[in-house]
N, C-alpha and C positions, 0 to 999 in steps of 0.2 A: 619630297614629292615635287617634281618639276612638271609644270603644266604648259604645254605648247600654246594653249589658247589664252594664256594670261602672261603677264610680265614674268620673266624668268625669276624663280625664287626657290627657296628651300622651306618646306613645311616641317616644323619641329613639334612632335607630339610625344616624345619620350625624353626621359632624363638624360639618356646617353646622347641624344641629339642636341640637347641644350648644353651639355658638356662640350661637345664639338664646336657648337656656336661660340661658346665663351672662349675656348682655346684659340679659335680663329680670329676673334675680334677684340681680345683684351688689350691689344697694343694699338688699336686704331686711334686716329686723332679726332674723329667725329662720328656721331651716331644719331641718325634721325629715327624718331619713333612716334607711334600713335597707338591708341587703344580703341577697342570696341567693347561696349558693355551693355548690359540690360539692367534697367533700374525701375521698371514698372511693377515688378512682382515682389520686390523685397525692399527693406529700408536701406540696406547696404547694397550698392550696385554690384552686380555679378560681372567680374572681369571675364570676357569671353575670347578675346583675341588681342595679341600684341603684334603690331607691324613694325619692322625694323629695316632700315637701310644703312649700310656702311660702305666703305671703299671696297669691301670684299663681296658685296652682293646684297640681295634682298631676302628677308626672312619673315615667316609668319610663325609665331610661337603660340601654341594652344595651351592656355592656362587652365582649361577645364580638364585636359588630359594630364598635365604636369602640375602637381600640387606644390612642389618646391621650386620657387622662382628665384632663389637666392643668387644664382649665377647671373641672371639677367639684372637683378637689382644691384649687384656688385658693379656693373658697368654704369648704372645710373648715378652711383655715388662716387665714381672714379673722377678725381679732379683733372686728370690728364685728357679726358675725353669731353669734347663739346657735345652737349645734348641738343639736338635740333628738334623743334616742335612748331606746330601752328596751333594757337590757342591751347598751349600745353598746361595751363593752370588746372583744367579739369582732369587731365591725365595724372598730374602730380598729386592732386588732391586725393584721387582714387588710390594711388600707391601709398600715400601717407596714411590714409584712413585704414587701409587693409594691412599694410606691412610696416607702418611707422617709419618709412623711408623718406628722406629729404634729398632732392637732387642737388648736384654740385656742377658748376660750370655749364650754365644753360644759355640757350639762345632761342628766342621765340619770334618767328617771322611775323606773326600778327602784331605783336607789340612793336617790333622794330619798324614795320611798315608805317606805323603812326608817326614816326619821326622823319619820314621822307615824303609826306604829302597825302597819304591814304587816310580815309576815315578810320576811326577806331570804335568798335572792332570791325575789321574788314574780313570778308569771307575768304576762304582758301581759294575758291573758284575765281573770285574777282582779282585776287592777288596774282594768281597764275596767269590770268588773261593779261593783266596790266604789265607784269614783269617779263613773262616768258612767251606771251602770245599762245598759250596752251589753253584749249577749251576741253573741259572734261565732259564726258557723257554723264547725264544725271544718274545717280545711283538710286537704289531703293529708298523711298522716304522713310519707311520703318522696316528694319530687317531683324529677323530672329537670329541673332548671333549665337545663341545658346544651342541651336539645333546642329546636329552633325549627320551627314557630311555637309560642309559649307559649300555652297554652289560656286561655280566658276565666276559668275557675275559678281557675287559677293567678294570673292578673293581679289578680283581686279579692282573693285571699288575700294577695298581696304588698302591695297598696294598703292593706289593713286595718291593716298594721303601722305606717303613717305618718299616716293621715288623722285620727287622734284625738290625736296627740302634743301639739298646741298646747293643746287643751282640758285634757289632763292636766297640762301644764306650768302653766297658769293656776290650776287648782284646787288643785294640790299647793302652789304658791307661796303661796297665801292661807293655807293651814294652817301652812306653815312660818313665815310672818310672825307668825301668832298665837302661835306657840311661841318666836319670836325665834331661829330656827335657820337662817336663811339663810346665815350665815357657816359653820355646821357642815357643811352640804352642799357649800358651795363648797370647803371644805378637802378633802373627798373627791373632788370633781370634778377638782381640780387634779392628782390622781394619774393621771387619764386623759390628761393632757397631758404626762406624763413618760415618756421612752423606757424607763425601768426597768420600767414596768408591762407591757411587751410582750416583755421579754427572759426567756425560759424558762431554767430551770436544766437544763443537759444531764445532770446526775446525778440528776434527780428520780426517774425510774423505778428507777434503781439503789438509791438510798437507801430507797425504799419497799418493796423486795423483802423478803418475810418470811423468806427463806432466809439472810439476812446473819448472824444470830446463830449459825447452825448450821454455818458453813463456816470454814475456816482463812484466814489472811491472804492467802496466794497465790491461793486460789480467789476471795476477795473482789476482789483486784486484777484477775484475769481477767474476772470478772463485770462490773466497771466498764468495762473495755476493750471487752467484747462489746457492751454497750449503746451505747458511744460509736461503735463501728464500724457498728452497725446504723443509727444516726442519720446518720452521714457518708455511708453508701451510699444511704440513702433520699434525702438531699439531692442527691447527685450524679446519681442516676438519676431523680429526681423521681417516686418511687414511694412508696406507703404503707409504713411500717415493717413491717407484717405481711407485705408482699410480699417483703421482704428476708429476714426471719427471724421466724417466728411466736413470739409471746410465750410460748406454752405450752412451747416447746422450749428456752428459755434456761436454765432451771434444770437440765434433763437434761444439756445440754451442759456446764454449769459443773461439775456433780458428776462427770461422766465424763471430763473433759479430761485429768486427771492420768494416766489409764490409756492415753493415746495415741489415735491414729486408729483402731486396731483395736477398742479398747474402745468408742469412739463408734459404730463400724459394727455392733457386736454389740448395741447398745441398740435393741430393737424399736420403741421409742416415737419414735425419731428417723428420719425418712425417709432412705433411703440416698443419694438424690440431693443432700441437704443436705451430707453429709460428703464425697461425691465432688467437689462443687463448691467448698465453702468449708472443708473440713477442714484443709487445710494453713494457711489463714489463721488459723483458730482456734488451731492449735498455735503459730504464730508469735506471736500475741498472748499466749499463755500463757508463752512463753519470754523475752519482752522483759524487760530489766532495769527495775526500778522507778525512776520519775522523782521529783524532789522534790515536784512538784505532786500526784502520785498519793499520795505518803506523807502529805501534808497532809490530803488527803481521808480517807484511811484512819485517821488520827489522830482526825478528827472522829467517825468511826463508833465508835471505841473509847469515846467518851463515852456512847454509847447503852447504858447499864447498865440492868438490870432495875429497874423502878420499885418503890420500897419501899411496902408497903401504907399506911403512915402518910401518906407524901407523896401517894399516890394519893387517899386520903380527904380530905386537906387541900385539894388542888387541886379536887376535886369540890365541896367546900363553898364554896370561893372562887368557883368558876364559877357555882354556884347563886346566890350573893350578887350577882354581876354580872347574872345573868338577872333577879333580883328588882328591882334598880335599873333595868334596862332596861324591865321591865314597868311599873313605876311611872311611867316617863317616856315610855312608848310609843315605844321605840327597839328595833330588831332587834338582839339581842345579837351576832349574827354580824358586824355592822358594827363592834362594839367590839373584839372579838378573834376571829379565825377559828380553826377547829379545828386546823390545822397548828401555829400559834403556841402555842395552848393545850397541845397535846401536847408540843411542844418544851420548854415550861416545866415539864412533868412530869418528863421524863427528864434535863433539864440544869438543875440548881439554880443554876448560874451565869448562866443566860440570863434576860434580862428584855426583853420587847418594849417598846422605848423609845417607840414611838408611843402607848402607854398614858399616858405622862407628858407629853404635849404636847397642845395644842389642845383640841378639844371633848371628847376622851376623858378628859383630866385634869379638865376642868370637871365632867363627868358623874360620874366615879367618886369624886373627892375624895381628899385626902391619906391618910386612914385606910385605905382600901381599897388604894391604891397601896403604902403602907408594908407592909401585910400580904402583898401579892404579892411584893414585893422580899425580904421576910424570911420566906418560906413555910417554909424549913427549920427555923425556930425555933418555928413554930406547932404546937400540939398540939390534938387533938380532946378536948374536955371531955365525957366520957361520963357524968359524974355530974349534969350539969345536966338540967333538965326536957326541954329540947331540945338536941340535940348542938350545940356551938358551938366556936369557936376561941379560944385564948388563948395569950399568949406564955409 
């Protein structure tokens, strides 16, 4: 389907059409792609549209109409083809979770932009404006990509996400070459080809809950199990976690569980039907004996001691130093060390992010900075100097 009111493209909604697409593009040197999906109604996001740009043209693949996408996935795993994306981690995660496919030979413009002076993550619109002086019309804030037929406005919005990827790739590559940073970005791109990048920590929400320091060990154990049960039920029924148990109810159930089912029923903030339906399950979770695996996780939580003001100040100064180094070298500091790892080094003085001491990060930061981070517990803030500084 070619539409004169949108960018010229081919709409593919049959297996025969996908076969033609594959035959035409199996020898290309690059392929830009993006996906549209709906994730509000199910636990596993529903893939609704795949946008593709190659040297032969632009394509829209309809995965709702075509159930077998193996010919498209064959291109994603072809090492001879460079896969161009912007913020492609989400797209690759979706393909990995649904089809078990890992990409090969990737290039992500959002990640690469962080090595030539852009913030990370930079939006696609901001990068287009900065590199190509292209301003996109705002698309629909929330679009129902599952509905058919897809509107002309939706089609153009979807195509805009891929038709500029080659130009961005070429332009950013020139700037990376000038800075001799091609190997630096390749090191980061390789992570997108590793299954570990798409394996989420099942205890992530549990560990981030602010109630943890305020409850006893048994309640912590129940809270961990409640989060795990919520995920398991969402996976089993393919429903959003919020449809299984609303997040806002989790702490109320945790603090009230020790009083039994009657106590939960008397809590006016917990809807009665929740306890009627799952109250017995909650009590069973609370009464289960502790497993060795659970004890290990609880032991890790015990390390989350309050941060001493001195260490807090030292880490802030160290991070400020990293930001200065990044500013001087026009690299986004979030690419060097993300906030979760930085926070972990604050509360756990035995933890060191080993990625800082390898590859391009080690080259950028240098031995002195790395030595200071490793030995941060020995550093002191020098308040007598003209400007606050650190010293052993």
